[in-house]
N, C-alpha and C positions, 0 to 999 in steps of 0.2 A: 868124971865121966870122960871118957875118952874123945875126942873131936871126932866128927866124922870125916870118913874117907871121901876123897873127892871120888865122885862117879862121872866115870867116862862116858862119851858119848855113843849110844848105842841105838843100832839100829832097829826100828819097829818094823815087824811083819818082813823080818830076814832082809829088809832092804835098807836099814838104816833109817835115821829121820831123812822125813820128806824136805825135799827141797822147800827152802824158805821157812822152815819151822826150827823154832829152838825151844830146849826145855831147861828151865831152869830148877834144880832139887834143893831141898832143905827148908829148913823154917817150919817143915810141915806144910807148909804151901803147894796147893795142887799145882803143878805144873801149868802155866798158860802157854797155849799154842796160837805163835803170830804168823799168822800169814805172811806169806812174801808177795809182793806187787807180781800181778800175773803178766808173763812176758805177752806183748801183742804181735797176733797170729799173723805170719809174713805170707801175703797173697802168694800162691803159685803162680806161674804165668799159664795163661790158656794153653790147651794143648791143640797143637797146629791141627789145622781140618783135616780128616782124614782123606786121602784121596780116593777120589770115587772109581768104583770098580765096575759102573753102568757103561758097556760099551756103546758108542756113537750108533744112532740108526743106520742101518744100511741104506743106500741109494738103490728106489725100487724103481726102474726103467716102466713108465706109462704108455701103454700104445695107442696113438692117435688115431680117433674115430673115424671110419671111414666116411667120406661125403659120397651123398647120393647125389649126382648131379642131376638126373633125372627129377628127383623130388624138390631139389631147387628152383629147375624149371616150371614146373608144375605151379608151384607156390608162387612164382614172380608171375606167369599167366594169369594164375586166380586173380592176385592182387590189382594186377593191370586191368582185369574186365571189371574189376569191382569197381574201379576208379571211374574206367570208361562210362559205365552204368551209372554212377554218381553223375558223371559230367551230365551225361545225358538226361538224366531228372533236371538239373538245374537248369539246363537248354531248354528243356520243355515246358519248364515254368515258367523261364524268362520269356518263351515265345507265348504262352498261355496270356501274361501278363499285357504282352504287347500286344495281343489280338484285341483283348478285353479293352487297353485303353484308345486303341486305333477305332474298336467299333463305337466306343461312347462318343468321342470326340468327331467322327465321321457322322453320328448323328445329329449332334450339335450343330456341323456346320450346314447340314441340309436344313434345320428348323431356323438358321439365321442369314440363309441364302449365302453361303461361303463355300458352295460346293468346291469353287475354282481353288481352294485351298489344302483339295485333297492331298496333292503330291508334296505338299511344304511338311503337313502332319504325318505322311508316310516316312519321310526322310528322317524326320525328329523320332517317331518311335521305333522304327526297324532297323535305321542306321547309328542314330546318337543317343539309342535306349532310355531316351525319356518316355517314361510310361507315367510319370505323377501329372494327373489330369488340370492341375493348378498352373504347373509350370507350362505346359502346352499351351492354356489359354493366356496365359502371359504371353509368350511368344508369339500367338497370333495376333493377338492385341496392336503389335509392333509392326504387323505388314501393312503395306499400302493399301492391300484390297481391303482389309477392315476398316481402315479408316475412312476409306470412300464409301463402304456399305454404311457405317454407320456417321456420315457426315454432319448428321444433324446434331449430334452429340457436342462436337466440337464447337458448332455454331453456340450449341445450348453455353456452353462454358463461357465463349466467350462474349457473350450479354448476360452472363451472370445468371443463369438459369441453373438449376441442379441437371448433372447429368445422369441420362437413365440409362440402367442396365440393360442390356442385351436382351433380355425377357420383354421388359416392359417397353422398348423400345419397337419391338417387333409386335407386342400385342396390341399397342397404336397405331401401327399401320393398319392391321388388321381391323383394326375398329372402324378407320377412316373408308376402308375398300369396302366394308359392308356395307356403311352408310350410303355411300356412292352408288353401289348395285341396288340399294332399296330405293334410291331416289330417281333411278330408271334413267342415270346420266351414262352415256353412251361408253362402250366398249373403246380403251385408250385415254381417255379422259381421267386423269387422276386414278390411276390405278397401276401406278408401278412405284417401286421403292424411290426413286429419284424424285417423282412428284412429291412425295411429302416430307422431302428433308426441309424447304420452305416452312411448313406447318410445325414441324416437329421444330425447328430452330426458334419460330417465333411463340412457340406454347401454347398454338392453337388447339383446344380443347375438343372435343368430339362435338359437343356441343355448339360450340361456337361456330364449327364449320357446318352443322345442321342449318344453321341461322342462316349462314351464308347462301349455301342450294336454295335455301327457299324464297331468297331475295332473287336468285337467278329467275326463278319459276315468276315469280311477279313482275320482274322486267319484261318478261314473254307475254304476260299477260297483258301489261301495259304497252307493248311495242305495236310499231306501225301494222296493223292489219292486212294491209297490202303486202307488206316485207314479208309477213308469216306465213302471209296464203300462199305467195310465192315460193317461199322455202318450202313448204309443205307439196306444192304442185311440181316443181321442178326436181325435186329431189328427193320426195318423200321422209321428210327429216321431221322427229317426233320432238315431241316438248322438251325430253329428257337432253336430246341434242342443242336445240336452243335455249336451254337454261344454263349448259354447260358453257355456250358460247356468251351468254350475258354473265355468268359467274367471272368467267377468268377468259376475254378474249384473247390474251397474250399466249395462254398454255391452249387455247383450240388447236383443231390439228388444222394443219395448212389445209386440206379439204375443204373444214368446214367454214374457214376463212374465206376461200374462194367463194364458194357456195353463199355465204352469207352477203358479199359484195356482189355477186352477181343477183341474187334475189332482191338486193335493193334496188338496182338500175331497173331489173323487172317490175317491181313494183309500182316506180314512177311511169312506165311504159303502161302500166293498169289503168294509174289515177290520170294519168295526162290525156294518153290519146286512145285509150282501151283498145292496145294492140297486147296479145299473149307472147312475149318473145318464148322462143325455145332456150334450152339448158344451154346450148353450144352458143347462141348469140349473144345472150346475157353475160356468158362469161369471157368473151371474147370483148364486150363492152367494158367489164370488170379488168380486164387485163391489161386493154387501150388505158386504164385511168382512169375512166370516167367516173365521177363524183355522184353521190346522189344530188346535190344541185346541179350541177351538169346535165345528168338524165332528166331533171324536172324541165330545166329549160329547153332541151333538145328535145324532147317530147311534146311539149306544147308547141313547139314549133312545128312538128311535124303535122300536128293536129290543126294547125292555123291555116296549113300550107296543103288541104286536104284537095283543093280543087288544081292546083298547080299538078298534083300527081297523078289526078285522073285525065283522060283522053278526052279530046274535045269532040264534040259531034262529029261523026263521018272518020274518026280516027282509031278506029276500034284497035286494038292489039297493043297500044301504043304507052297504055297505063304503067306509070311507075311502080313497081310490084314493093309490098312493104319491107321485103328485106334489104331492096335498093335502098329506101328511104331510111332506114335505119342506118344502115352501112355509110352512105352519101352524107348525112346528117352529121353523123359521128366521126365521118373520116376514117372509118376502116376497109374503106375500100374507094381507092382512085378511080377506077370505073364509074363506081355509082355517082361517084362525087360531080364527074365529068359530064354524067347524062344529066343530071339535075341542074348544072350549071346551064347545059343547051337548052332543057326546057326552060329553064328562067327566063333566058335571052329570048328564046322564041315569044313567048308567051307575052312579055314586055313590049317586042316587036307588034305583035299583034293588038295589046292595050293601046301603042300607040297610033296603030294606023284606026283607031276605032271600036279595037275589040270589047268584049266583055270581061276579058281577064282582071279581078280585082286584087288577088292574092299579092302578098308583099313578100316575093321571093327571095327579097333581099335580106329579108328578116329570118330565112329559114334557118343558115347557121353562119350568115354574112359572107357566103360566098358570093361572087360578082361575076 
């Protein structure tokens, strides 16, 4: 058997063998195709971006809006009117608050007897715009007028007593005043706020004051009837005035003190010589400093010298008047004193000559 002829490579499919394939023929063996390793694909460079064919937007000219000057002016005027109206409302609200605060405090001042601080509060409220009532009251309490009005509180504080509120203080004053009126005490006696400072400072209750008033009336009842009678006769003074005098002689009115001294002298005139002095005579002796004891001695002397003052038989019109007797004995008239001295010397001379005058003229007032 002849050997097989060599088979030349043949392209398959008109294109020869595929790359990487080999064919082996012979031995009845089916040809085996052995693929060659595939080549790595080479990345192609990215294509350059195509140039934009869109044209740039065209610049459009915008026309500026026209400004309406009149419109702007109207708007500005409106805003200004609105602002002015708002300010006016705020001002009116402030004034209303000021008026309200002032009215309240003004009434409080009247209740406290501090109306003299009205201008002070007016300045606080309307000039300094202080409308808080607590702040205003605090400012008022620092004033000299307030401290004088409620002077009893400072004295209470110093004495260790609780300080009264303004309302309590005024209420206590009113209770004192009402008690005095109901007791019939005279007008002007313990009816002024200043009169009550000592009572409040010493923590005197209304009940305690009532007891003191009763003691004044008891003193009147136990006083010398002659003095009481002369007070009523000369001055028409009632028990209330007398009780006030005995209650607190130092606080009695000057007129009442003068009248009381005059009545004391007049009372001795009645008791010792049955002489009814006039108010002028009694007050003249009181002003001269005649005490009750001096009045007693003087009117006793007048009573004892009655014969000296009377005219002798056949000497009509030569009597020494009662007014001269009083003025001469107590030294309120030099002329009366001189006449009594002259009469005393005449009567002594007559007695030494054998007359009947027996009065001890030298004992009238010690005149010689």
